[in-house]
N, C-alpha and C positions, 0 to 999 in steps of 0.2 A: 475573396472577391474584396474586392475594397470597399474600407467604411465608409458608411454614410460620413459627409464633409460640409462644412459651411458655402462652398464654391459649386458644390453639386445642388444644392437650393439655390444658389444665389442666380444661376446658370438656368435653370428652370424658372424662375420668378421671372428674370426680364423678359425672356423666351416668350414667355405667356404675356404678359404687360405689352411687347412692344409688336409681338403679331409673327416673328422671323428670328431664325436665329441669325442672320447675318445680322440685323439691328442690334439684338442681343451681346453682339460679339463688340463691335461700333461701341455700346454703352461702357461694355466693360471694358475694352480698351488691350480684348487679349483676340487670340486668331480665332477663326470660325472653326479652325476642326476642336481647337482646345472645349469650345461650350459644347459643341455638340459629345465629344467625349463624355464631357460630364454631365450630361442629360443622360448617357448612355450607359454611364456604370450608375448611377441612381437607378433606372430603370430596369437593372441584373438586381440590383441589390434590394430592391421591393419587388419583381418579380411579373412587372406590368409594364406595359405601355403608357408612357404620360400625353404622346403628341402622335396625333392622324398623321402621316408623312406623304398622304396619297395624294393632296392638291399642294399646288406653292405655297401656303401661309402655312406658318404652324398651328395647326388646331390644336385643341386640349381635347382630349377624350375623355368619356366620365370621370375615371378615377383621377387623370389631371387636374379636372376642377374642381373635384373635391380636395387634393393636395395644396392648391395654390392658398389656402386660407391659410392653412399650416405652416409652409412656406413663409407668407409674412409675416407669422406670428415668428419663427425660428429667426429670423433677419433681424425683426423689430429688438427682438430679447436680446440678439447677439449685441446688437448697437447698443441696446441700453448698457450693458455688462461691460462695453470696453468706454464708453463716453462716461459711465461714474465711477468705475471702478481703475479703469486705464489709467498713466498719467497721461498729460495734455501733449506732453515730447513725444509718446508716443504712437500718439492717434493720426494714421499718415491717409492719403489721400486725393483725388481732385474732387472737388466740385465746381461746376459752371453754374453760372447765374448771370441771367438776363434783365438789363437796365433798359427805360426810355432813358430821354436824353436832359430830362428835369433831374433825374437821381444819380445820372455820372456828371453833373456838374455843380451839384451839393454835395452829398455825402458818401458816394461810393469811393472817394482816395482814404476817409476816415476808416471806412470800414474794410479796403484792405492794408491799411498797417494795422488796424487790429488783428486781423485774421493774422496776419504774417509774426506779430509779437507774441498771440497766446498759443495761436499752434504751426508753430514752423514747419514742421510736416505737412499743411493741408495746401496741396497745391491750387488755388483759388484764379479760374480766370473768367474774365466777363466780356460780356457779349451786349454791345450799345443798339437796338436796334425799333422797330416801330413794337406797338402792344402786340397786333393782328399778327406779326409775323413768330415774336416770342411767344404765344399761343399753340402755335404750331408744329414750335419748335422745342416746346413740354412736350406734348401729345408723341412725338415721335422720338422722346429720346433725347434730344441732343444737347436740353436745358435741365436741370434740377430745382433750381428757382427760380422765378421769375417776376420783377418789383415792377407790375403796369396797371394802366388805367383799367378801368372796369367799371362798374359789376360784370363778373363773368360767369355765366349760368351753365358752364361745360360741365356733366356730372364724370368726365372723368380727370379733373381737375379739382384738388383741395384747394379751399381759396381761405383768406381774412382779410377782414374789414382792416387797410392800414392806416387811411387818412385820407386829406384834403387837400388839395396845393390850389391857395386863392389866384386867380389868372386875370391878367390885366391888361389891358390896351397900352402900345411903345411907342412913339417915333420920337423922328429927330426936331427938334425944335425948328427947324429952316420950315417943315411944313406947314400948309397955311389950314390953321385948326384956329377955331376962338378959343381963349379960355373958359372956364367955368366946366359946367355938368355938360357932359355931351350924350345924344339920343342916338342910338341906332341909325334913323334918317342923317343926322351929323358925319357919323364915320364911314359911311355910305359912299359918302362925296368922291373919297380919295381911296385908292387900290387900299386892300387889305393883306396880312400875308399869315396864311393859320396853315394847322399842317394839312398833311395830305388825305385825297375824300375816304371817307368810311373811316376815321379816325376819331376817337373820343371830343378831341379835341379841336376837331374841323364841324363835328355837329354841337357841340356847344356854341362855338361860334355862329352857325347859320341857324339853331334856335335864339338868340341875343336878338340878331337883326328881325328873326321870324315877328317875336313880341312888340317889336317897333314898326312894323310893317314894312320896312324897309329891305331889300336888295343890294348889294355891294355891286357898285360898276366893273369893279376889276379884282380877281379876288385867285392870287395867289397860291399857293401848296406848297411848301417845306419842310418835309420831316427831320433838318436838324434844328436844335434852338438853339444854337451859337450864330446858326448862319443867319437864321431868322431875324436875330436880333443886331446881325451888321447888316443886313438891306436894308432894317429900319432906320438905322444909324446914317445910311446912306441915302437915308430922305424915298427911298424905292415906295413907299408904303406902313401902313400903322399895323405891326403886329404883336397877336399874341401870344403871352409867358408871364411867369409868374413875376410878379416885381421881385422881387429877394435878389433874384440871379442876376439882376441887370443894376444890384443897387448902386455901385461904382461907377458905372454910367450913367445914374442917374444923377449922382451928386458931381459929376464931372461937369454934367449940361451936354453930355452926347446924345440924352436919348430923352424924353419927356416923358411921363407918368399920365398920362391922362385921367380924366375923372369919368367913369362910364355911370350913366342913367338910363335904365336898371344896372345894380352892379351887376359882372360878367358871371357865370356861374363859377362855383370849385370844382377840376377837375380831381375827380374819384381817384385812389389807389387801394389796388389787393399786392397781398403777396399769393402767389399760385405756385403749387408744387402737384407735380404726377401723383396721382390717388395710390396709397403704399405704405410699402414698409421705406423710411428712411433708411441711409447709412452716416453710421456715427460723424461723420466730417459733414454733413448735410446737414445734420440735429445742429451741430455746433456755429455754423457758419448762419445760420439760420435763427438762433438765439442771439449769435454778436449784432445782426444783423438788425433784427425788435431793438437790443438796447441803444445802438446807433440811433437809431429813427425818433426812438424815445425821447433822446437830446440833441436834435435837427429841429433847430427853430422856423426852418423854412416849410418845415408842415407842421397841419394841425391834427396831433395822433389820434387815431379813435382807439379806443380799448383795444388792445391784443389778448384774444384767448394765451393760455400756453397748454404747452403740450403735456 
């Protein structure tokens, strides 16, 4: 009979977490028969059934529900040993992170360089997407870490307050808007460009106009930050964005920073991971991300707890 090993507990843990053998195999990047074989070995060794296989989804048996907490502890402890005692060069694995447009054009390149230098064996993959899509990808096991707009209240996710990014209205200098502080009623007279409906940034803009009892005559939606800035430079409308990411355009005079009255609310960000044990490569990338953000002037960093 095969001895107990970490791969068995890893397969069991991710099947329970993601709800199916197929999802666990995709997450672990192994063939589904390998995942099934590992769980069968674990079941034979323990002499119990861990999953009720009568339905389409992998449902835990009572013994399986009892084991899941131990499996998480085993993986967490193994990861801590590997991270704290093993050499950096020996740490290998894939980490999938998700970011929105703001991190992608500010601190993400710095993080990629830091990970490559400190942990050459860690394969870091990134996805730039909306906060709403990344939340679903976390829940489906398609991302390990996401940096997204918050707050989030999903009990399946573990989140930390990351900080806030100040928002501003930006437009072409050729757009006919008066000098001085501009109210919601002033800016509502020209087209505006925000994020897509349902996003935090879209709601921030709507709330700002509501405070001034104003409704924009034309409201464009664009999820891409660089594209919003490009459209603003072309005079299509007034775009909402963090002013620091357009510092060069503002200095060159291709974009004008408007003074809003009242100020636009800041966009809050959180770090989110799916609840449970974190693999060692995920832990080190999370730590490096925190360090990178702590030195990032474009973020007003909130206090970050340490694991």
